Residue, then its C-alpha position, 0 to 999 in steps of 0.5 A: m590803400k589798394k595794391r597795384a596789380s602787377t603786369t608782367n612781360f609776356w616775353e619774360g623769360e623767353r629765349c630766341e628760337y634761332c640764337n637763343g637771344i633774350i626777347r625784349e617787348k617792344k612796340t613796333e610797326v607792322s606793314r602789309k600788302v593787302k589786296g594791292k594796297h599797304i597798310l601800316i599798324e602801329n604800336v604793335p606789342t612785339g617780343v624781339c631778340t636782342e641779338c639777332g632781332t627776330r620778331y615774336y608776336s603772341a596769338s592775340v596780337l596776331k589776331t588783331i592784325e588779321d583783323a585789321t588787314a581783313g578790314r574788320r577794324k577802322a583805320m585811325r588815319e590814312l598816309r599819303v606816300p611818296v612813290y619812286s621808280l628806278 
C-alpha cells in the first residue's frame, strides 16, 4: 500500500505580525481595479489571522495574482455587476 504524501499547511505555526494571533489558511476572494476595470480572483489560498483578520499571501500566490492582473491569465468567466450612485 502506497503512503500518501502529507500536505502541510503553509501557514502552520505562523503568527500575525500585528497582534500575534494564529494564522489559518482559508480560500478567499481578491478584487483589484486594473486600468479602470474591476477584476475578481476567486479561491485564493490566504493566511488569515484568527484575531484581527489580517491577510497574508505566499510569494507564489502573489505571482499568480500579478499574472492575472497583468492579463497573462485567461479569465474563467465574466460577471455583470449592478452599479449604484448616491
